[in-house]
N, C-alpha and C positions, 0 to 999 in steps of 0.2 A: 239703384244699383243694377248693373247688367249681370246676367247669369254667367257662371263659370264657362259654359260652352261658348257664349257670345264673346267673352273676353279672349278665350283661346283662339277662336276663329279670327278675331280682329288682329290679335298679336301675330298669328301666322300670316295673315294677309299683308301686314306691314313689313314683314321680314325682307321682301325684295327691295323695298325702299331703304331700309336700314343698311343693307349691303351696298346699295348704289350710292348712298350719301357718304359712306365712310371715306375719310381722307380727302374729301372734296372741299373746296373753298367756297363759302357762302358769305356774301357781303349783305348785311341787313341794315336798312335805314328805318329809323323811327323818329317821330317829331318830338319837339319839346313838350307838346301837349300830352304825349304818351307818358312822359316821365312824371308829370304831376297827377296822373290818373290814379285813383285809389286802388285799382287792380294792376298797377304796373309790376308789382312783385310776381304776379302770375306769369307775366311775359318774361321776367328774369328767370323764373323757374324753367320756362320752356327753352330759353337760351342755354341754360345749364344742361338740360336734357340733351339738346343737340350736341353740345360739347362732349358729354359723356358717351355719345354714340359715335364719336370719332370725326365729327364735322370740324373743319378748320374755320373758325368763326372770326369775322371782322364786323364790328358794330359801329355804325355811324349815326350819331344822334343830332337832332336839331335843337335850337335854343330860341326860336322866334318868339314863343310865348313869354319866356323868361325875360328877354330884352324888352318887350313891350311893357311888361309889368313894371320894370325899373324905370322906364321912361315916364309912364303914367304916374308913378309914385312921386316923381320929381316935377310933375306938371308939364312935361314935354309931350308933344304929339309925335308918334312914330311916322316917319316919312318914307313913302315908297314911290317907285316909278317903274311901270311894267313889272309889278310884283317883286321887284328887288329893293331891298332896304338901302336908303341913302345913309351911310355911316359917317357922320362927322366925328370930330375928336371926342366930344362928350359921349356920344353913343358908343364909340369904340371902347370906352371904359366899362360901360354896361355889358358890352359883348364879352369882354375878358372876364368880368365877374360871373356872368351867366354861364359861360363855358366852364370855368373852374368849378362852380358850384354843382352843375349837372354832372360833370365828369366824376367828381368825388362821390356824389350820391349813387351813381351807377356802380362805381367800384365797390362801394360799401355793400350794396345789395348783392353783387356778385361774390362777395367774400363771405356771405352767410354760410353757416354749416351746422345749425342747431340740430341736435339729435331728434329724429322723428319728423323733421321738416323735409320738403322736396329737395332741399339743398344739402342734406346730410351727406357728408363724405365727398362732396363735389371738389373741394380744394382747387378752385379756379384761380389761376394767376392772370392778372390783367396787365397789358402793356400799352402805354400811350406814348406819344412822342411827336417830334416835328417831322412827320412823314410827308406833309403837304407843303410844297413850295408854291407860292402864289404871286400874282402881279396885280396892280390896280386895274379895275374895270375902266377907269378913266371918265371921259366926258361923252355922254351919249344923248342925242336930241337936245343938246344945250344944257344937260343936267350933269353936274359934277357929282359922281358917286363917292368921292373922297376915299374913305378906307374900306369901301366895298370892293372886293377883289374877285378874281377868277383863278381857277387852278392852272398852274403852269407846269408842274411836274409832280408825280407821285413816286416816292422812294420805295418802289415795289420790292427791291432786294432786302431792305431793312424790315419790311412787313413780313416777307417770307421767312426771314430769320426768326422773328418772334413766333410765327406760326409753327415753324419747325421745332421750336423749344416748347411746344404744347401750350402756348399762351393764347388767351383771347385778346385780340387787338381792338382797342377802343379809340375811335377818332372823333374829335370835335370839328365843327365847321369853321376852323381857324386855319389860316395859312400864313407862312412866313416868307419874307423876301430875303435874298442874299444880303441886302443892306440892313437887315434886322427889323424891318417894319412888320407890323401885324395887320392882317386883313380879315374882314368878316366875309365868309363865303356862304353860298347856298349849300345846305346839307345834302340836298338831292344831287347837286353837281358833284360834290365831294364823293358821295357813295358811287355815283356812276363812273367817275374817273378812277376811283380805287378798284372797282370791279373790272374795268377794262385793263388797267395796268397789271392786275394780278391774273388776268384771263380766268376769272372766277367761273365756277360751274354755274352759280346762280347769283343774281342780284334780286334781293327781296325787299320790296317797298311796302312798309306797313302804313296803310292809309287810314283816314277817318271815315271813309265811305266805301261802299261797293262800287265797282266800275260797271255802270249800267248802260245798256243799249239806248241811244236816243230815240229809237223807233218804238220800243214797247216797254222801256224802263225795267227790263229784266236783267239780272246779272249776266255778264259776258264771261264764259268759261275759258275761252282761248282766242288768241289773235296771232296772226303772223305780223311781222313788222310792217308789211305792206298794208294790212288791214288796220293796224294801229295808226298808220299815217293817214289813212282815209278818215278814221274816227276823229283824229285831231283837227281835221278840216272843219269838223262840226263843233269846234272848241267852245263856242258860245253856249252850247247845251251841256257842257261838262263843268263840274266844279273845278276851280283853279288848281286845287291840290291834285286831283285826279289827272288833269291835263299835264301838270308838271311831271307826275310819276310816269305817265304814258310816254312822255318825251324821253325821260331818263331810261325807261325800259327799252324803247325802240333804239336809242343811240347805243346802249350797251350791247344789245344783240347784234347790231350791225357791225360792231367792232370786236367781236370775238367771244363775248359772254354767251354761254350756251343757252341759258334761259333766264327770263325775268318774271317775277310774280308780283302782282298787286293784291294785297291781302288786307281786308278790313280788320284792323287790330281790335275793334270793339266786340268782335265775336270771340267769346272765350275759347281758347285753344285753337284759334284759326290757323296759327302757324303750323301746329302739329297736324291738323286736319289736311292742310294743303300739301304738306310734304310726305305724309305717310298713309294717305288714302288714294285710291285710284283716280277719283275725279276731283278731289280737293274742294275748296270753298272759295278760292280767289280767281283771279284772271291770269292765265299763263300767256306770256308773250315769247315767241321764238321766231327765228329766221325762217324756219320751214314749218310746214303744217304739223300739228300735234297728232293728227289722225290721218292716215293715208291708206288708199287701196293700191296694192302693187303686186307684181308677180312674186310667187313664193320662191324660197331657196332652201337649201338643205338645213340651214340654221333654224328654219321655222318649224321643222318637223315636230320637235318637242312641244311647241306651243299648239300646233294643230292637233296633236294627239290628246293633249290636255283639254282642248276645246270640245272635241267630238266624243270623248270618252263617256260622258253622261248620256248622250244621245244614242250611242251604241248600246249602252246598258238598258235603255228603254226600248230598244228595237226600232227607233226612228231611223237610224242609219245602219248600214251593213258594217260589220267590224272590218277594220283595215289594219294590217300589220305594219310595223315600221318599215320593213323591207318593201312592201307594196307602195307605201308613200314615197320612199326614196326613189323607186323606179319611175313613179308618175309625177314627181314633184314639179316638173316643167308644165304640167297641165293645171296646176293650182294657182289661185290668187288668194291673197289674204287682206284683211283689214287690220292694220297695226295701230294701236293706240298707246303711246308712251311706252313702247317696248313690249306691250302685251298683245298677243293675237286674239282679237275679239270676234273675228268672222273669217270664214273661208268658204271656198267652193272650187270646183274643178270643171274644166271643159275637155272632155275626152273626144278627140276627133275619130270618126269612123271611116276607115280607109275606103276609097272608091265609092262613096255613097253621098257625097256632098252634105253629110249630116254630122251631128255631134251630140253627145249626151252630157247634160248637166248633172253633176254628182256632188255629194258631200257638201250640200249647202247648209251652213250652220252659223248661228250668231250667238254670242255669249248671252246667257240669261239676263244679265244686268243691262244689256244694250239692245234688247229686242223691240223697243218702241221708238227707235230713232230712224226708221226707214233704211237701215243698213242692208237688209235683205234685198230691197229694191235696188240699192246701189250696186250690190254684187251682181244681181241679175242684169242690170243695165251694162255693167262693165263686160260681162261675158257675152252679151248680145252684140255689143260693139266689136268685141274681139272676133266673134264668129263672122260678122259681116266682112271684116277686113281679110279673113281667110277664105272667103267665098262660100261659106256654109249657108245652105238654103233652109235647113230644117233642124230644129233642136228637139231632142227627146229627153224625157225625165221619167224615172221610176220612183214611185212614192207609196208608202203605206199609211202615212198619217198627215201629210201636208198637201193633199190633192187640191183642196179648196184654195189654198194660197196661190198655187200655180194657175188654177182656173180663173181666179180673179185677175190674173195678169196675162190673160189671153191664150192660155194653153187649152187644148181640146183633148178629151179622152179618146183613146184608140185601143185596138186589140193587140195582143202579143204578136199575132201574125203580121201586123203592120210594121213591126220593128225590123230594121235592116240587120243583116248579119254583120258582126258576130253577136249583137245584143240579143237576137232571138235565141240563139243556141245557148247563151249564157244565162237566160232567164231562169230564176229560181221559183219553181211552181209551189214550193212549200211556203215561201215568204208571201206569195200572192200580191205582189206590189201592183198598184194601178199604173198604167202606162199613159202618158200624155205627150203631146207634141205641139210645136208652134212653128209656123213658117217665119223665117227671119225677113 
């Protein structure tokens, strides 16, 4: 059990994400294997929690495992080509059976409300329907896919109507043609097309594995769509399911979905950890970088003040008022990570001296081992070169060695240019260092 203070701190830290996710549309894909897992009810509880926090929830489930089980029970061999099932007339009957069974099972779990359970008082209403129009995949490479289809259209208006009525929408990987035919679809494709049609805030793909770097086999925290495309070129080193999920994430982000997440569902509570903690536990895919260095603006002042407040209290940084920050905001740069300011510094140009002072260099405690201070310094140095600055000065009371290790040299107060010399605080006794650009 965590201590009360740890719980309170965690709850407070999660509140920005609770606010950010409220009234947002999330499309969540999970496989047929997840449904048969003994811990599937935990995942259902997490879906219910998201719903209670105001998330507009669309669930898309797979049925591949269930279809395979029925085929094997009848002595038939599942047939695939390029990872797509060949759905003949017999297999189609198993597809219908599996889809109906899984849908009913999920609806039953979402209907739970036993007193004392995580679902108590949830009162979730589930809506399913013919939201997906499909067409036959046809004949590819000389292979007739029969009743395997692809998405033709998503009835986004009907789905939005259900979400507006506070329902959870549950979609099976089944599509219907205008002529009344039924087609077996890829659940990942359905989830992707639904997320795009709804312009969802997030597409979440619950996988069976972590998304690992082929280079060092370490989990990948974030990717841009361009980086995801590069990773897919190494597809032979990726599990098929991860490759399909990456493709889905990349496609959705390129067509208007804000962010996609690959989350290993086998990690207990992974969905909540990904959505309500700063760094998450999955792989985030977005069209633009998750963390960027950029010039600061007035909207960043609150974040900068929150970042430097502990360092001011410790005497590491000189205290700065909001008014002073507002006046000098054009001198500042920040590191922004998912809307949070985790680093900042400023470059104050000294008139008529071909010099500048580096000030207020700070990195959030949780991110101080990722070379972000080096990145801020490199950014400022490049900025100084572009403006013809020849020498950089810094005043420091506790971080002198950090600057010395990066090429700065100690000097005397008398070596400072005006107005730095006249503004020097002799009570603070900060060390003075410089570096030629």
